[in-house]
C-alpha positions as CSV (number, residue, x, y, z in Angstrom):
1,M,34.6,162.6,119.9
2,P,37.5,159.8,119.7
3,A,38.3,157.9,122.8
4,E,40.7,159.9,125.3
5,R,43.3,157.3,124.9
6,F,43.2,157.5,121.0
7,I,43.5,161.4,121.1
8,D,46.5,161.0,123.5
9,A,48.2,158.6,121.2
10,L,47.3,160.3,118.0
11,N,48.8,163.6,119.3
12,G,51.9,161.3,120.4
13,Q,52.0,160.2,116.5
14,I,51.7,163.8,115.4
15,A,55.1,164.4,117.2
16,A,56.5,161.2,115.7
17,E,55.5,162.2,112.2
18,L,57.2,165.8,112.8
19,G,60.1,164.3,114.1
20,A,60.4,162.0,111.0
21,S,60.1,165.0,108.8
22,H,62.9,166.8,110.8
23,Q,64.9,163.5,110.2
24,Y,64.5,163.6,106.6
25,V,65.5,167.1,106.3
26,A,68.7,166.3,108.1
27,I,69.3,163.4,105.8
28,A,68.5,165.7,102.7
29,V,70.9,168.4,103.8
30,F,73.6,165.6,104.2
31,Y,73.2,164.6,100.6
32,E,73.0,168.0,99.3
33,A,76.3,168.7,101.2
34,Q,77.7,165.6,99.3
35,T,76.5,167.1,95.9
36,L,73.9,164.1,95.5
37,P,71.1,166.5,94.4
38,R,68.6,163.7,93.6
39,L,68.9,162.1,96.8
40,A,68.6,165.3,98.5
41,R,65.5,166.1,96.6
42,F,64.2,162.6,97.3
43,F,64.5,163.2,101.1
44,Y,63.0,166.7,101.1
45,D,60.0,165.4,99.5
46,Q,59.8,162.7,102.1
47,A,60.1,165.3,104.7
48,A,57.2,167.3,103.3
49,E,55.2,164.0,103.0
50,E,55.7,163.2,106.7
51,R,54.8,166.8,107.6
52,G,51.9,166.2,105.5
53,H,50.8,163.0,107.5
54,A,51.2,165.3,110.7
55,M,48.7,167.8,109.3
56,M,46.2,165.3,108.3
57,M,46.3,163.8,112.0
58,I,45.9,167.5,113.3
59,K,43.0,168.0,110.9
60,Y,41.3,164.8,112.2
61,L,41.6,166.2,115.8
62,I,40.4,169.4,114.8
63,D,37.4,167.9,112.9
64,T,36.6,165.8,115.8
65,D,36.7,168.7,118.4
66,S,39.6,167.2,120.0
67,P,42.5,168.8,121.5
68,V,45.9,169.2,119.4
69,R,48.8,169.1,121.8
70,L,52.2,169.9,119.9
71,T,55.2,168.9,121.7
72,E,59.0,169.3,121.6
73,I,60.8,167.6,118.7
74,A,64.2,166.0,119.2
75,A,67.2,166.9,117.3
76,P,67.7,164.6,114.2
77,E,70.7,162.6,113.6
78,S,72.7,164.4,111.0
79,E,76.1,162.9,110.8
80,F,76.6,159.8,108.8
81,T,79.5,157.6,108.0
82,D,78.7,157.2,104.3
83,H,76.0,157.5,101.8
84,I,74.2,154.3,102.7
85,A,73.8,155.0,106.5
86,P,71.1,157.6,106.1
87,I,69.0,155.3,104.1
88,S,69.4,152.5,106.6
89,L,68.2,155.1,109.1
90,A,65.1,156.0,107.0
91,L,64.2,152.3,106.6
92,A,64.4,151.8,110.5
93,Q,62.4,155.0,111.1
94,E,59.5,153.8,108.6
95,R,59.4,150.5,110.3
96,D,59.1,152.2,113.7
97,V,56.2,154.5,112.1
98,S,54.5,151.3,110.9
99,R,54.5,150.0,114.5
100,Q,53.2,153.0,115.9
101,I,50.5,153.4,113.4
102,S,49.4,149.7,114.1
103,K,49.3,150.4,117.7
104,L,47.0,153.5,116.9
105,F,44.8,151.0,114.9
106,S,44.7,148.6,117.7
107,L,43.9,151.2,120.3
108,A,40.9,152.6,118.2
109,R,39.7,149.0,117.9
110,E,39.9,148.3,121.6
111,E,38.0,151.5,122.4
112,S,35.3,150.6,119.8
113,D,36.1,154.0,118.3
114,Y,35.2,152.9,114.8
115,L,35.7,156.5,113.1
116,S,39.2,156.7,114.4
117,E,39.9,152.9,113.3
118,Q,38.7,154.0,109.7
119,F,40.9,157.1,109.7
120,V,44.0,155.1,110.7
121,Q,43.3,152.6,107.9
122,W,44.8,155.0,105.1
123,F,48.0,155.3,107.1
124,L,48.4,151.6,107.4
125,K,48.2,151.3,103.5
126,E,50.8,154.3,103.3
127,Q,53.2,152.6,105.5
128,V,53.5,149.5,103.3
129,E,54.3,151.7,100.6
130,E,56.9,153.8,102.7
131,E,58.7,150.7,103.8
132,A,58.9,149.1,100.6
133,T,60.4,152.2,99.0
134,M,63.1,152.5,101.5
135,L,63.9,148.9,101.4
136,E,64.2,149.0,97.6
137,L,66.3,152.2,98.0
138,L,68.6,150.6,100.6
139,E,69.1,147.4,98.3
140,V,69.9,149.4,95.4
141,A,72.4,151.6,97.4
142,E,74.0,148.4,98.8
143,R,74.5,147.0,95.1
144,V,76.0,150.3,93.9
145,R,78.0,151.0,97.2
146,D,81.1,152.3,95.3
147,F,79.3,154.3,92.7
148,P,76.9,156.7,94.5
149,M,76.0,158.4,91.2
150,T,74.5,155.3,90.0
151,L,72.2,155.7,93.0
152,E,71.4,159.2,91.9
153,E,70.5,157.7,88.4
154,Y,68.3,155.1,90.0
155,I,66.4,158.0,91.8
156,V,65.9,159.9,88.5
157,R,64.5,156.7,86.8
158,E,62.4,155.3,89.5
159,H,61.4,158.2,91.8
160,S,60.6,161.1,89.4
161,G,57.8,162.4,91.5
162,D,55.0,161.9,89.3
163,E,52.8,159.6,91.5
164,G,50.1,162.1,92.1
165,E,48.0,162.6,95.0
166,D,46.0,159.9,96.5
167,P,42.3,160.9,96.4
168,M,41.7,158.7,99.5
169,A,44.2,160.5,101.7
170,P,42.8,162.4,104.5
171,T,42.6,166.2,104.3
172,P,45.4,167.9,105.9
173,A,45.2,171.0,108.2
174,G,45.3,174.2,106.3
175,G,44.8,172.2,103.1
Protein backbone atom coordinates (compact mmCIF):
# COMPACT_ATOMS: atom_id res chain seq x y z
CA MET A 1 0.00 0.00 0.00
CA PRO A 2 1.29 3.51 -0.78
CA ALA A 3 2.27 5.88 2.00
CA GLU A 4 -0.75 7.51 3.65
CA ARG A 5 0.48 11.02 2.77
CA PHE A 6 0.77 9.95 -0.86
CA ILE A 7 -2.74 8.47 -0.84
CA ASP A 8 -4.13 11.75 0.49
CA ALA A 9 -2.20 13.79 -2.08
CA LEU A 10 -3.21 11.51 -4.95
CA ASN A 11 -6.86 11.82 -3.94
CA GLY A 12 -6.36 15.59 -4.07
CA GLN A 13 -4.80 15.26 -7.51
CA ILE A 14 -7.79 13.26 -8.71
CA ALA A 15 -9.97 16.21 -7.77
CA ALA A 16 -7.57 18.56 -9.57
CA GLU A 17 -7.65 16.43 -12.73
CA LEU A 18 -11.45 16.28 -12.68
CA GLY A 19 -11.52 20.04 -12.09
CA ALA A 20 -9.21 20.53 -15.09
CA SER A 21 -11.53 18.38 -17.17
CA HIS A 22 -14.49 20.48 -16.04
CA GLN A 23 -12.63 23.67 -16.97
CA TYR A 24 -11.79 22.32 -20.42
CA VAL A 25 -15.45 21.49 -21.04
CA ALA A 26 -16.32 25.09 -20.15
CA ILE A 27 -13.67 26.35 -22.59
CA ALA A 28 -14.97 24.02 -25.31
CA VAL A 29 -18.52 25.26 -24.75
CA PHE A 30 -17.29 28.85 -25.08
CA TYR A 31 -15.61 28.07 -28.41
CA GLU A 32 -18.57 26.11 -29.70
CA ALA A 33 -20.86 29.06 -28.90
CA GLN A 34 -18.41 31.30 -30.82
CA THR A 35 -18.68 28.98 -33.85
CA LEU A 36 -15.07 27.89 -33.55
CA PRO A 37 -15.66 24.14 -33.85
CA ARG A 38 -12.04 23.01 -34.13
CA LEU A 39 -11.05 24.82 -30.94
CA ALA A 40 -14.16 23.39 -29.29
CA ARG A 41 -13.22 19.84 -30.36
CA PHE A 42 -9.62 20.36 -29.22
CA PHE A 43 -10.78 21.35 -25.72
CA TYR A 44 -13.46 18.66 -25.52
CA ASP A 45 -10.64 16.20 -26.27
CA GLN A 46 -8.47 17.84 -23.59
CA ALA A 47 -11.34 17.44 -21.12
CA ALA A 48 -11.55 13.72 -21.91
CA GLU A 49 -7.78 13.40 -21.50
CA GLU A 50 -7.83 15.05 -18.06
CA ARG A 51 -10.69 12.81 -16.98
CA GLY A 52 -8.62 9.87 -18.22
CA HIS A 53 -5.73 10.98 -16.01
CA ALA A 54 -8.06 11.03 -13.00
CA MET A 55 -9.27 7.54 -13.89
CA MET A 56 -5.67 6.29 -14.09
CA MET A 57 -5.06 7.64 -10.61
CA ILE A 58 -8.25 6.04 -9.32
CA LYS A 59 -7.17 2.70 -10.80
CA TYR A 60 -3.79 2.98 -9.06
CA LEU A 61 -5.48 3.54 -5.73
CA ILE A 62 -7.86 0.63 -6.30
CA ASP A 63 -5.00 -1.64 -7.41
CA THR A 64 -3.01 -0.80 -4.27
CA ASP A 65 -6.00 -1.36 -1.97
CA SER A 66 -6.03 2.33 -1.08
CA PRO A 67 -9.13 4.43 -0.42
CA VAL A 68 -10.53 6.58 -3.22
CA ARG A 69 -12.06 9.79 -1.86
CA LEU A 70 -13.92 11.85 -4.44
CA THR A 71 -14.55 15.44 -3.44
CA GLU A 72 -16.48 18.42 -4.71
CA ILE A 73 -15.29 20.12 -7.90
CA ALA A 74 -15.49 23.93 -8.13
CA ALA A 75 -17.40 25.58 -10.94
CA PRO A 76 -15.14 26.43 -13.88
CA GLU A 77 -14.53 29.84 -15.33
CA SER A 78 -16.91 30.14 -18.26
CA GLU A 79 -16.92 33.77 -19.37
CA PHE A 80 -13.99 35.05 -21.40
CA THR A 81 -13.15 38.44 -22.89
CA ASP A 82 -11.91 37.06 -26.20
CA HIS A 83 -10.84 33.85 -27.95
CA ILE A 84 -7.31 34.02 -26.50
CA ALA A 85 -8.23 34.23 -22.79
CA PRO A 86 -9.31 30.56 -22.53
CA ILE A 87 -5.98 29.42 -23.96
CA SER A 88 -4.09 31.59 -21.45
CA LEU A 89 -6.16 30.02 -18.69
CA ALA A 90 -5.43 26.53 -20.06
CA LEU A 91 -1.68 27.18 -20.04
CA ALA A 92 -1.81 28.46 -16.46
CA GLN A 93 -3.84 25.40 -15.49
CA GLU A 94 -1.30 23.03 -17.08
CA ARG A 95 1.54 24.79 -15.27
CA ASP A 96 -0.34 24.38 -11.99
CA VAL A 97 -0.88 20.69 -12.68
CA SER A 98 2.83 20.28 -13.46
CA ARG A 99 3.69 21.74 -10.06
CA GLN A 100 1.13 19.47 -8.38
CA ILE A 101 2.47 16.35 -10.13
CA SER A 102 6.03 17.33 -9.18
CA LYS A 103 4.94 17.60 -5.56
CA LEU A 104 3.38 14.12 -5.78
CA PHE A 105 6.67 12.76 -7.09
CA SER A 106 8.63 14.48 -4.31
CA LEU A 107 6.23 13.19 -1.70
CA ALA A 108 6.55 9.62 -2.95
CA ARG A 109 10.34 9.95 -2.85
CA GLU A 110 10.31 11.44 0.67
CA GLU A 111 8.20 8.52 1.84
CA SER A 112 10.46 5.97 0.08
CA ASP A 113 7.31 4.90 -1.78
CA TYR A 114 9.10 3.70 -4.90
CA LEU A 115 6.08 2.14 -6.55
CA SER A 116 4.16 5.41 -6.31
CA GLU A 117 7.21 7.34 -7.50
CA GLN A 118 7.38 5.11 -10.57
CA PHE A 119 3.64 5.57 -11.17
CA VAL A 120 3.94 9.36 -11.13
CA GLN A 121 6.83 9.42 -13.62
CA TRP A 122 4.51 8.96 -16.61
CA PHE A 123 2.48 12.00 -15.52
CA LEU A 124 5.63 14.13 -15.33
CA LYS A 125 6.43 13.28 -18.95
CA GLU A 126 2.84 13.96 -19.93
CA GLN A 127 2.91 17.40 -18.35
CA VAL A 128 5.91 18.46 -20.43
CA GLU A 129 3.83 17.67 -23.53
CA GLU A 130 0.71 19.37 -22.15
CA GLU A 131 2.49 22.59 -21.29
CA ALA A 132 4.29 22.68 -24.65
CA THR A 133 1.02 22.18 -26.52
CA MET A 134 -0.76 24.98 -24.67
CA LEU A 135 2.20 27.35 -24.95
CA GLU A 136 2.42 26.77 -28.69
CA LEU A 137 -1.33 27.22 -29.08
CA LEU A 138 -1.18 30.49 -27.14
CA GLU A 139 1.74 31.77 -29.23
CA VAL A 140 -0.15 31.03 -32.44
CA ALA A 141 -3.35 32.57 -31.05
CA GLU A 142 -1.47 35.75 -30.18
CA ARG A 143 0.06 35.95 -33.68
CA VAL A 144 -3.31 35.56 -35.39
CA ARG A 145 -5.32 37.49 -32.78
CA ASP A 146 -7.40 39.36 -35.36
CA PHE A 147 -8.05 36.25 -37.45
CA PRO A 148 -9.44 33.49 -35.24
CA MET A 149 -10.28 31.33 -38.24
CA THR A 150 -6.53 31.07 -38.87
CA LEU A 151 -6.28 29.49 -35.42
CA GLU A 152 -8.97 27.02 -36.49
CA GLU A 153 -6.84 26.13 -39.53
CA TYR A 154 -3.80 25.66 -37.31
CA ILE A 155 -5.75 23.22 -35.10
CA VAL A 156 -6.79 21.21 -38.15
CA ARG A 157 -3.23 21.12 -39.47
CA GLU A 158 -1.33 20.48 -36.24
CA HIS A 159 -3.78 18.74 -33.90
CA SER A 160 -5.74 16.31 -36.01
CA GLY A 161 -6.10 13.87 -33.12
CA ASP A 162 -4.13 11.03 -34.69
CA GLU A 163 -1.44 10.81 -32.00
CA GLY A 164 -2.60 7.39 -30.83
CA GLU A 165 -2.47 6.00 -27.33
CA ASP A 166 0.71 5.85 -25.30
CA PRO A 167 1.43 2.17 -24.57
CA MET A 168 3.28 3.24 -21.41
CA ALA A 169 0.27 5.07 -19.97
CA PRO A 170 -1.22 3.69 -16.76
CA THR A 171 -4.46 1.78 -17.11
CA PRO A 172 -7.56 3.84 -16.24
CA ALA A 173 -10.30 2.62 -13.94
CA GLY A 174 -13.06 1.10 -16.03
CA GLY A 175 -10.64 0.69 -18.92
